[in-house]
N, C-alpha and C positions, 0 to 999 in steps of 0.2 A: 504493500500500500504506500502511496506517495505521502511523504511527510512535508507539509507546506511550511514555508519559512515564517520566522517571527515577523509580525507586522507592527507598524508604528502605533503606539497607544493613542497618539494625537489624532489618528485617523479612524479610531474605533467607532463603528456604527452598530447600535444595538440590533438593528435589523439584520446585520451581517454576521456578527460573531457573538459568542457568549463569553462571560467572564469579565467584561469591562468594569462592571461595578465593583468587583472584588479585587481589582488590581492585577488580575492575571494577564499575561501577555497574549493578546488576540492573535489569531493566525489566519492567513489567507493564501489560497493556492495561487502561484504565479499564473497570470493570464486570466484570473477570475475578474468579472466585471462588477464594480461597485454599483448596487442598485440605487435609484432606478436605472435600468440599462437603456440607453438611448442609441447605442451603436449596434449594428447587426452582429449576430453571433458568427464567429469565425468557423469555418468548416473543421470538422474533426480530422486532425492530421492522420489518424489511423484509417480514414476512408480513402486516402490517396492510393492510387494503383499504378502510378508511373513515376519515373524519375525526373519529370519535367514540370512538376507543379511549381508555382511561383508564390513568393510571400505577398502578404497584403500590401497594397500601394500606400495606404494611409493607416499606420499603426494606431490602435486605440489605447491611449494612455489610461491606466487603470489605478495606479497607486504611486506612492513614493517608494523609495528603496526601503525594504524592511530593515529593522534594527537587529543588532546582535548584542548580547550582554557585554558590559564593559567593566563589570566587577563581580565579586562573588568568589566561588571556588575555582581555582585555575584548572582548566581542562588540558592545556598544553603549555609548553614553556619554550622560549627561545633561550638556548644556553649561552654562556659567555662567549663561545666560539661561533655562535650564529646558527647552530643546528636546532631545528624544531623537533621536539620530542613530546610524546604523550605523557601527561601527568597521571599517575596511578593513585597518588595520595598527596593532597596539599596539607602540609602539617603546620602551616602558619609561620614556621621558621625554617622551613626546608621542604624538599619535594622528593617523593619517590617517583621515579620516572621509568618509562620503557624506552630503551635506546633504539636507534634505527635498526639494529640487528635483532631486536626483540628481547634483549636482556633487561633485567631490572637493576637499577642503580639509584644512588642518592645524590642530589645536588643541593647545595646550600642556597644558591641564588640563581636568578635568571629573570627574564621578562615574561610574566604570565600572560596567557591568552585564554579568553573566556568563551570564545565562539568565533564563527566566521561564516560568511555567505558562501564562499567557494574555496575548495582545496584545489589548487593547480598542481598537477602531477607531471613533472618532467620525466618522461619515460627513461628507463635504464639508469646508468650511473656507475662510476667507478672504473677501475682498470679492467675488470673482467666483463662487466655488463655494459659494454659500449654501445650495443645496438648495431645498426648498419654503419658501414664505412664507405663513403663515396670513392669514386675512382681518383679524385683529386685529394683524397685524404680527409675529407670532412667527417667528423665523428658524430654520430647521431645523438649520443647522450649530451654532448656539449651544445649541439644545435638546439635540442629540446630545451635545455636549460636557458639558453639565450632568449628563445621565444617566451618561455615561462616568465622570466624576469621582466620582459617588456610587457607581457600581458598583466602581470601583477601590478606594475606601475600604472598601466592604463586603467584597470578596474578601480584601483585606489583613487585615482584622480576623479573618478565618477561617483565616489562615495561608498564603494563596496569594501568590505573587510575580507582580506585574502590571505591565505597561508599557502606556502609552497611545501610539498612533501619532502623535497630535498633542496638544500641551498648551495650545494657544491658537487664536486665530482667524487662521490662516495656511494656505496651501494645501500639501497633501502629495499628490502624484500617487499613484495606486493602485499603480503599479509600485514606488515607494519604500516604501510601507506593507508590501507583500508581502516585499520584500527585508529589511526590518527584522525581520519575523516569522521569516523563514528564518534570519537571522543569530543570533537569540536562541533558535532551536530550540524554539519554543513548542509546547505541546501543542494549543492551539487559538487561532484568531483569531475574535473576536466583533465583528462590525461593526454599529453601532447607527444606525438611521435612523427617520424618520417620513414616511409615504407621502403621495402626491398623484397624480392628482386624485381627487375623490370617485367612488365606485362605487355599488352598490345598497344600500338600507336593509337593516339586519341586526339581529337580536335580540341578537347578541353581538359583541364586538370583532372587527374584520377583520384581526387580527394575521396577518402572513405571515412565515415564516422560510424563507429560501432556503438549501438545503443542497447539498453536492457530490453530483453525480449517481451517482458510482460508489463512494461511501465510506459504508458502513453506520454507522460511528461518527460521522460528521458528521450523518447522519440522526437517530441516537439523541440526540446532543447537542441538535439542533434540536427534537426532540420533547419533551425534558425542559424546555427553556426555554419552549417554547410552552405546555405545561401550566401552568407557574407564572405566566407573564405573563397569559394569558387569565383565570386565576382572580383575579389581583390587579386587572386592569382591570375585571373584573365587579363590583367593589365601588364603582365610580364610576357616576354617572348620566350618560348621554349618548345621543344618537340615533345609534347606531353605523352605519357603512357597511362593506361588505365585498365583495370580489370573489367570484364563484361558486366559485372553487377556492381560497379562502383556507385557510391552514393551513401545514403543513410540506411543502415541495415543492422540487423542483429546477426551475430555469429554464435552458433550453438554447437556444442559437442554432440557426440552420438547418444548421450544421455538426455539431450534436450535442454541442458543448462547453458547459460551464457559462457562461452568458451574462455574468454580472457578474464584473468583474476581481478583486475582493477575495475572491470565492469560488473563482475559477479559478486565480489566479496563485500563491498560497502553496504551497510544497511540502507542508506539513502540512495539518491539518484546519482548516476554516473554515466559519462560518455567518454569514448576514446577517439581522438582526432588523429588521423593519418593525413598530413597535409599533402603529401606527394611522394615521389620516389627519389630518394637520395641515391639510389643505384643508377639513376638515369643522369648521364653527364650534363645534359642541358638543364635539367632541373636542379642539379647540384649547383650549377652556376647561379641560378635564380636564388637559391637558399643562401648563397654567399654575398648577394647584393647588400649594400649597407642599409637599404631601406626595408629589407625583407622582414626582419623580426618585428619592427614597428608596425608595418602594414598588417601582418598577421595578428598582432596584438589588438589593433583597432578592429579588425574584422571579427575576431572571436568575442571581444568585448561588446561589439554591437549586437551580436547574437545573444549573448548573455543578458544584456540590458533589455532586449526585446522580449526575452523569455520572462523576465521579472515583471516588466511594465506594460506589456501588450498581450492581446489574445491571438497574435499571429500564429499561423500553423507551420511555417517553414517550407522547405523544398527538398527535392532529391530523394524521396522515400522509395525504398525497394521493399516489396512486400514479401518476397520469398527469402527466408533466412539462409545464410551460408552455413554449411555444416563443415566443421573443422575441429580437429583434436590437436591443440598445441602440444608441442613436446618440450620438456625441460622447463625453462622459465625461471622466474625469481620469486615464486610464491613462498618457498620455504626459507629458513634462516641458516641452513647448513653452510659452513665455510665463510660466513659473513664476518667482516672485521669492522667494528664501530669506529667512527671518526672521533677525534678529540672533542670532548664536551666542555672542558673548562681548563 
């Protein structure tokens, strides 16, 4: 079930939510229209049957950005070395924390975090989990982090509270990333990646966004990000490649579960963005353009903002799930070495 985000108490309407009189934080699903509704209802994104649907021309603004807690019991901590870790116990004079590798440790101080709108997840990380490597030597984990930092800055400039699952080139197993997202009670996890190997030539970017199979709001978020990213990438020149089913789709294993851990493991909503193919030389050149990270940050932020503040449905939906059983991966903690925490 979708967990809607915390909504601003100042905008609490008795007809819309319960608990206003008791001081409880009211909640509103992103995209819900504040009554009385004067704008037409957007089409259900799950009704789309092609990859050519287009976003609404005139977004319907429905609310201010929801709030997150700014005090109370710490849910996560920025360590003195800048690593974000989950807080297992806030002791008032120190913290018991879960390290990136899933170990328990104690810290005496750090910057507490009480919640967030979005967990940005730069895929891969560290010497072993580099992800794809381009023909010119571009390392996916480093590129993912560059885009993630730009996206975090862009979202923060728009009033969102954002946390990165990793702040540098060190390994963070997927299970730890998901636990951090759950601890912070984020509204969405957005995992950033660049794909490989090459597929078939295409007239447009082969962007793929993997969404949760049984969650319409994950699908809608993916569709809004897809519409913005493909438009932004289309301003660059490249010999694009794409899979036949590229677009916004669910990827399931033969058991029928979401195949990728960062999509499956979080309790809340999650999407995984594959911007394009790092294994394609001309796309690698695009990814190394000085404007690329900033352009992708704006595009993804536009999609996120539309998800929170409009009832737009998005674009690029593929109805038939892809069946795939990933091998290996970073879901477990075996062989993981923690970065310095203080």
